[in-house]
Gaussian input, Z-matrix of N, CA and C with variables (Angstrom, degrees):
# hf/3-21g

backbone

0 1
 N
 C     1     B1
 C     2     B2     1     A1
 N     3     B3     2     A2     1     D1
 C     4     B4     3     A3     2     D2
 C     5     B5     4     A4     3     D3
 N     6     B6     5     A5     4     D4
 C     7     B7     6     A6     5     D5
 C     8     B8     7     A7     6     D6
 N     9     B9     8     A8     7     D7
 C    10    B10     9     A9     8     D8
 C    11    B11    10    A10     9     D9
 N    12    B12    11    A11    10    D10
 C    13    B13    12    A12    11    D11
 C    14    B14    13    A13    12    D12
 N    15    B15    14    A14    13    D13
 C    16    B16    15    A15    14    D14
 C    17    B17    16    A16    15    D15
 N    18    B18    17    A17    16    D16
 C    19    B19    18    A18    17    D17
 C    20    B20    19    A19    18    D18
 N    21    B21    20    A20    19    D19
 C    22    B22    21    A21    20    D20
 C    23    B23    22    A22    21    D21
 N    24    B24    23    A23    22    D22
 C    25    B25    24    A24    23    D23
 C    26    B26    25    A25    24    D24
 N    27    B27    26    A26    25    D25
 C    28    B28    27    A27    26    D26
 C    29    B29    28    A28    27    D27
 N    30    B30    29    A29    28    D28
 C    31    B31    30    A30    29    D29
 C    32    B32    31    A31    30    D30
 N    33    B33    32    A32    31    D31
 C    34    B34    33    A33    32    D32
 C    35    B35    34    A34    33    D33
 N    36    B36    35    A35    34    D34
 C    37    B37    36    A36    35    D35
 C    38    B38    37    A37    36    D36
 N    39    B39    38    A38    37    D37
 C    40    B40    39    A39    38    D38
 C    41    B41    40    A40    39    D39
 N    42    B42    41    A41    40    D40
 C    43    B43    42    A42    41    D41
 C    44    B44    43    A43    42    D42
 N    45    B45    44    A44    43    D43
 C    46    B46    45    A45    44    D44
 C    47    B47    46    A46    45    D45
 N    48    B48    47    A47    46    D46
 C    49    B49    48    A48    47    D47
 C    50    B50    49    A49    48    D48
 N    51    B51    50    A50    49    D49
 C    52    B52    51    A51    50    D50
 C    53    B53    52    A52    51    D51
 N    54    B54    53    A53    52    D52
 C    55    B55    54    A54    53    D53
 C    56    B56    55    A55    54    D54
 N    57    B57    56    A56    55    D55
 C    58    B58    57    A57    56    D56
 C    59    B59    58    A58    57    D57
 N    60    B60    59    A59    58    D58
 C    61    B61    60    A60    59    D59
 C    62    B62    61    A61    60    D60
 N    63    B63    62    A62    61    D61
 C    64    B64    63    A63    62    D62
 C    65    B65    64    A64    63    D63
 N    66    B66    65    A65    64    D64
 C    67    B67    66    A66    65    D65
 C    68    B68    67    A67    66    D66
 N    69    B69    68    A68    67    D67
 C    70    B70    69    A69    68    D68
 C    71    B71    70    A70    69    D69
 N    72    B72    71    A71    70    D70
 C    73    B73    72    A72    71    D71
 C    74    B74    73    A73    72    D72
 N    75    B75    74    A74    73    D73
 C    76    B76    75    A75    74    D74
 C    77    B77    76    A76    75    D75
 N    78    B78    77    A77    76    D76
 C    79    B79    78    A78    77    D77
 C    80    B80    79    A79    78    D78
 N    81    B81    80    A80    79    D79
 C    82    B82    81    A81    80    D80
 C    83    B83    82    A82    81    D81
 N    84    B84    83    A83    82    D82
 C    85    B85    84    A84    83    D83
 C    86    B86    85    A85    84    D84
 N    87    B87    86    A86    85    D85
 C    88    B88    87    A87    86    D86
 C    89    B89    88    A88    87    D87
 N    90    B90    89    A89    88    D88
 C    91    B91    90    A90    89    D89
 C    92    B92    91    A91    90    D90
 N    93    B93    92    A92    91    D91
 C    94    B94    93    A93    92    D92
 C    95    B95    94    A94    93    D93
 N    96    B96    95    A95    94    D94
 C    97    B97    96    A96    95    D95
 C    98    B98    97    A97    96    D96
 N    99    B99    98    A98    97    D97
 C   100   B100    99    A99    98    D98
 C   101   B101   100   A100    99    D99
 N   102   B102   101   A101   100   D100
 C   103   B103   102   A102   101   D101
 C   104   B104   103   A103   102   D102
 N   105   B105   104   A104   103   D103
 C   106   B106   105   A105   104   D104
 C   107   B107   106   A106   105   D105
 N   108   B108   107   A107   106   D106
 C   109   B109   108   A108   107   D107
 C   110   B110   109   A109   108   D108
 N   111   B111   110   A110   109   D109
 C   112   B112   111   A111   110   D110
 C   113   B113   112   A112   111   D111
 N   114   B114   113   A113   112   D112
 C   115   B115   114   A114   113   D113
 C   116   B116   115   A115   114   D114
 N   117   B117   116   A116   115   D115
 C   118   B118   117   A117   116   D116
 C   119   B119   118   A118   117   D117
 N   120   B120   119   A119   118   D118
 C   121   B121   120   A120   119   D119
 C   122   B122   121   A121   120   D120
 N   123   B123   122   A122   121   D121
 C   124   B124   123   A123   122   D122
 C   125   B125   124   A124   123   D123
 N   126   B126   125   A125   124   D124
 C   127   B127   126   A126   125   D125
 C   128   B128   127   A127   126   D126
 N   129   B129   128   A128   127   D127
 C   130   B130   129   A129   128   D128
 C   131   B131   130   A130   129   D129
 N   132   B132   131   A131   130   D130
 C   133   B133   132   A132   131   D131
 C   134   B134   133   A133   132   D132
 N   135   B135   134   A134   133   D133
 C   136   B136   135   A135   134   D134
 C   137   B137   136   A136   135   D135
 N   138   B138   137   A137   136   D136
 C   139   B139   138   A138   137   D137
 C   140   B140   139   A139   138   D138
 N   141   B141   140   A140   139   D139
 C   142   B142   141   A141   140   D140
 C   143   B143   142   A142   141   D141
 N   144   B144   143   A143   142   D142
 C   145   B145   144   A144   143   D143
 C   146   B146   145   A145   144   D144
 N   147   B147   146   A146   145   D145
 C   148   B148   147   A147   146   D146
 C   149   B149   148   A148   147   D147
 N   150   B150   149   A149   148   D148
 C   151   B151   150   A150   149   D149
 C   152   B152   151   A151   150   D150
 N   153   B153   152   A152   151   D151
 C   154   B154   153   A153   152   D152
 C   155   B155   154   A154   153   D153
 N   156   B156   155   A155   154   D154
 C   157   B157   156   A156   155   D155
 C   158   B158   157   A157   156   D156
 N   159   B159   158   A158   157   D157
 C   160   B160   159   A159   158   D158
 C   161   B161   160   A160   159   D159
 N   162   B162   161   A161   160   D160
 C   163   B163   162   A162   161   D161
 C   164   B164   163   A163   162   D162
 N   165   B165   164   A164   163   D163
 C   166   B166   165   A165   164   D164
 C   167   B167   166   A166   165   D165
 N   168   B168   167   A167   166   D166
 C   169   B169   168   A168   167   D167
 C   170   B170   169   A169   168   D168
 N   171   B171   170   A170   169   D169
 C   172   B172   171   A171   170   D170
 C   173   B173   172   A172   171   D171

   B1=1.4466
   B2=1.5314
   B3=1.3090
   B4=1.4542
   B5=1.5220
   B6=1.3238
   B7=1.4593
   B8=1.5257
   B9=1.3183
   B10=1.4668
   B11=1.5244
   B12=1.2987
   B13=1.4573
   B14=1.5235
   B15=1.3236
   B16=1.4626
   B17=1.5280
   B18=1.3335
   B19=1.4578
   B20=1.5249
   B21=1.3337
   B22=1.4641
   B23=1.5223
   B24=1.3066
   B25=1.4609
   B26=1.5286
   B27=1.3302
   B28=1.4684
   B29=1.5290
   B30=1.3195
   B31=1.4630
   B32=1.5259
   B33=1.3269
   B34=1.4635
   B35=1.5244
   B36=1.3173
   B37=1.4588
   B38=1.5192
   B39=1.3251
   B40=1.4615
   B41=1.5307
   B42=1.3294
   B43=1.4620
   B44=1.5328
   B45=1.3025
   B46=1.4582
   B47=1.5276
   B48=1.3136
   B49=1.4592
   B50=1.5289
   B51=1.3220
   B52=1.4631
   B53=1.5279
   B54=1.3099
   B55=1.4656
   B56=1.5198
   B57=1.3159
   B58=1.4623
   B59=1.5261
   B60=1.3352
   B61=1.4625
   B62=1.5210
   B63=1.3179
   B64=1.4573
   B65=1.5305
   B66=1.3204
   B67=1.4622
   B68=1.5343
   B69=1.3432
   B70=1.4659
   B71=1.5270
   B72=1.3207
   B73=1.4572
   B74=1.5325
   B75=1.3078
   B76=1.4676
   B77=1.5274
   B78=1.3201
   B79=1.4616
   B80=1.5261
   B81=1.3129
   B82=1.4645
   B83=1.5215
   B84=1.3267
   B85=1.4625
   B86=1.5253
   B87=1.3111
   B88=1.4636
   B89=1.5276
   B90=1.3267
   B91=1.4592
   B92=1.5228
   B93=1.3088
   B94=1.4622
   B95=1.5253
   B96=1.3271
   B97=1.4600
   B98=1.5281
   B99=1.3392
   B100=1.4608
   B101=1.5208
   B102=1.3153
   B103=1.4569
   B104=1.5277
   B105=1.3343
   B106=1.4657
   B107=1.5211
   B108=1.3078
   B109=1.4562
   B110=1.5320
   B111=1.3286
   B112=1.4705
   B113=1.5311
   B114=1.3261
   B115=1.4693
   B116=1.5229
   B117=1.3295
   B118=1.4622
   B119=1.5340
   B120=1.3144
   B121=1.4665
   B122=1.5303
   B123=1.3187
   B124=1.4658
   B125=1.5257
   B126=1.3309
   B127=1.4667
   B128=1.5218
   B129=1.3294
   B130=1.4644
   B131=1.5275
   B132=1.3149
   B133=1.4724
   B134=1.5231
   B135=1.3163
   B136=1.4654
   B137=1.5304
   B138=1.3298
   B139=1.4653
   B140=1.5217
   B141=1.3220
   B142=1.4619
   B143=1.5298
   B144=1.3258
   B145=1.4643
   B146=1.5242
   B147=1.3272
   B148=1.4654
   B149=1.5238
   B150=1.3106
   B151=1.4601
   B152=1.5214
   B153=1.3092
   B154=1.4633
   B155=1.5245
   B156=1.3249
   B157=1.4580
   B158=1.5156
   B159=1.3299
   B160=1.4668
   B161=1.5206
   B162=1.3150
   B163=1.4614
   B164=1.5190
   B165=1.3270
   B166=1.4659
   B167=1.5314
   B168=1.3230
   B169=1.4613
   B170=1.5239
   B171=1.3192
   B172=1.4775
   B173=1.4884
   A1=108.72
   A2=115.61
   A3=119.42
   A4=110.48
   A5=114.99
   A6=121.36
   A7=111.21
   A8=117.11
   A9=121.21
   A10=110.29
   A11=117.40
   A12=121.12
   A13=110.62
   A14=116.16
   A15=120.67
   A16=110.65
   A17=117.17
   A18=121.01
   A19=110.91
   A20=116.06
   A21=119.83
   A22=110.80
   A23=116.28
   A24=120.56
   A25=110.83
   A26=116.93
   A27=121.12
   A28=110.90
   A29=116.86
   A30=121.35
   A31=109.68
   A32=117.20
   A33=120.79
   A34=110.97
   A35=116.72
   A36=121.18
   A37=110.68
   A38=116.34
   A39=120.67
   A40=111.39
   A41=116.90
   A42=120.15
   A43=111.49
   A44=115.99
   A45=119.97
   A46=110.55
   A47=116.81
   A48=121.29
   A49=110.94
   A50=116.63
   A51=120.66
   A52=110.94
   A53=116.37
   A54=121.10
   A55=110.76
   A56=116.84
   A57=120.37
   A58=111.48
   A59=116.44
   A60=120.30
   A61=111.61
   A62=117.14
   A63=120.83
   A64=111.27
   A65=116.59
   A66=121.11
   A67=110.19
   A68=116.61
   A69=120.98
   A70=110.35
   A71=115.81
   A72=120.69
   A73=109.84
   A74=116.89
   A75=121.81
   A76=110.55
   A77=116.99
   A78=120.33
   A79=111.43
   A80=116.92
   A81=120.35
   A82=110.58
   A83=116.23
   A84=120.09
   A85=110.96
   A86=117.44
   A87=120.28
   A88=113.90
   A89=117.79
   A90=119.96
   A91=112.80
   A92=116.59
   A93=119.89
   A94=112.50
   A95=116.27
   A96=122.66
   A97=112.28
   A98=114.90
   A99=122.01
   A100=108.51
   A101=116.35
   A102=120.03
   A103=109.60
   A104=117.33
   A105=119.60
   A106=111.32
   A107=115.29
   A108=121.07
   A109=108.81
   A110=117.32
   A111=119.99
   A112=113.09
   A113=117.07
   A114=119.78
   A115=111.56
   A116=116.92
   A117=120.39
   A118=110.61
   A119=115.95
   A120=120.60
   A121=109.42
   A122=117.48
   A123=121.37
   A124=110.86
   A125=116.94
   A126=120.97
   A127=110.75
   A128=116.70
   A129=119.91
   A130=111.44
   A131=117.11
   A132=120.35
   A133=109.57
   A134=116.69
   A135=120.59
   A136=111.02
   A137=116.38
   A138=120.09
   A139=111.16
   A140=116.84
   A141=120.42
   A142=110.61
   A143=117.16
   A144=120.72
   A145=111.26
   A146=116.37
   A147=120.58
   A148=110.87
   A149=116.23
   A150=120.45
   A151=110.81
   A152=116.73
   A153=120.95
   A154=110.47
   A155=117.70
   A156=121.22
   A157=110.78
   A158=116.41
   A159=120.42
   A160=110.92
   A161=117.10
   A162=121.24
   A163=111.17
   A164=116.83
   A165=121.09
   A166=112.57
   A167=117.92
   A168=119.53
   A169=110.51
   A170=114.93
   A171=119.92
   A172=111.21
   D1=134.75
   D2=-179.37
   D3=-74.97
   D4=164.28
   D5=-179.02
   D6=-61.39
   D7=-41.89
   D8=-179.55
   D9=-67.28
   D10=-42.20
   D11=178.55
   D12=-62.77
   D13=-41.12
   D14=179.02
   D15=-64.72
   D16=-41.11
   D17=178.21
   D18=-62.97
   D19=-43.04
   D20=178.41
   D21=-60.87
   D22=-43.05
   D23=179.41
   D24=-64.30
   D25=-41.35
   D26=177.81
   D27=-62.70
   D28=-41.28
   D29=179.23
   D30=-63.89
   D31=-43.91
   D32=179.09
   D33=-59.95
   D34=-44.02
   D35=-179.33
   D36=-63.86
   D37=-45.62
   D38=-179.16
   D39=-66.09
   D40=-40.32
   D41=177.98
   D42=-64.55
   D43=-40.86
   D44=178.72
   D45=-63.57
   D46=-42.14
   D47=178.08
   D48=-62.69
   D49=-46.11
   D50=178.00
   D51=-61.29
   D52=-42.96
   D53=-179.68
   D54=-60.49
   D55=-45.09
   D56=-179.98
   D57=-63.25
   D58=-43.22
   D59=178.92
   D60=-64.05
   D61=-43.17
   D62=179.49
   D63=-67.36
   D64=-35.55
   D65=178.34
   D66=-63.17
   D67=-44.37
   D68=177.88
   D69=-62.61
   D70=-43.16
   D71=-179.16
   D72=-64.05
   D73=-42.56
   D74=179.60
   D75=-61.74
   D76=-45.38
   D77=179.51
   D78=-62.48
   D79=-39.26
   D80=178.61
   D81=-63.21
   D82=-40.15
   D83=-178.83
   D84=-71.72
   D85=-46.51
   D86=-173.36
   D87=-80.19
   D88=-37.54
   D89=-175.34
   D90=-94.65
   D91=-39.20
   D92=-175.61
   D93=-103.02
   D94=-5.08
   D95=-178.99
   D96=55.23
   D97=39.33
   D98=178.80
   D99=-110.81
   D100=124.56
   D101=176.65
   D102=-76.84
   D103=146.21
   D104=179.78
   D105=-68.69
   D106=152.81
   D107=176.55
   D108=-69.94
   D109=142.82
   D110=179.67
   D111=-55.56
   D112=-36.91
   D113=179.14
   D114=-65.18
   D115=-35.27
   D116=177.84
   D117=-65.19
   D118=-40.85
   D119=178.91
   D120=-66.52
   D121=-43.20
   D122=178.84
   D123=-61.90
   D124=-38.72
   D125=178.41
   D126=-62.89
   D127=-44.11
   D128=179.23
   D129=-65.88
   D130=-38.61
   D131=177.27
   D132=-62.96
   D133=-42.11
   D134=178.58
   D135=-62.41
   D136=-42.79
   D137=177.88
   D138=-62.99
   D139=-38.52
   D140=178.47
   D141=-67.18
   D142=-38.37
   D143=176.13
   D144=-62.49
   D145=-42.19
   D146=177.92
   D147=-62.64
   D148=-41.57
   D149=178.45
   D150=-63.39
   D151=-43.27
   D152=179.10
   D153=-60.75
   D154=-42.62
   D155=177.75
   D156=-61.91
   D157=-41.30
   D158=179.22
   D159=-63.63
   D160=-42.03
   D161=-179.43
   D162=-67.85
   D163=-39.82
   D164=-176.84
   D165=-74.71
   D166=-24.91
   D167=-179.24
   D168=-71.90
   D169=137.78
   D170=-179.56
   D171=-130.04

C-alpha cells in the first residue's frame, strides 16, 4: 500500500470514529437531555487535532 493510500485509509478510520462518537453525544443531548462530560469533549477535540495533523502532513 502506498503512503498516500495509507493516509487516506487512516483519515477514513479516524473520521468514522469521530462520527460515531459525535452521533452518540448528539443522541444523549437530544433524546436524554444529558450534556456530554467535559473530558469526552476534550477527547474528541484531541482526536480532531490529530486528524488535522494527519491531513496537513505531506
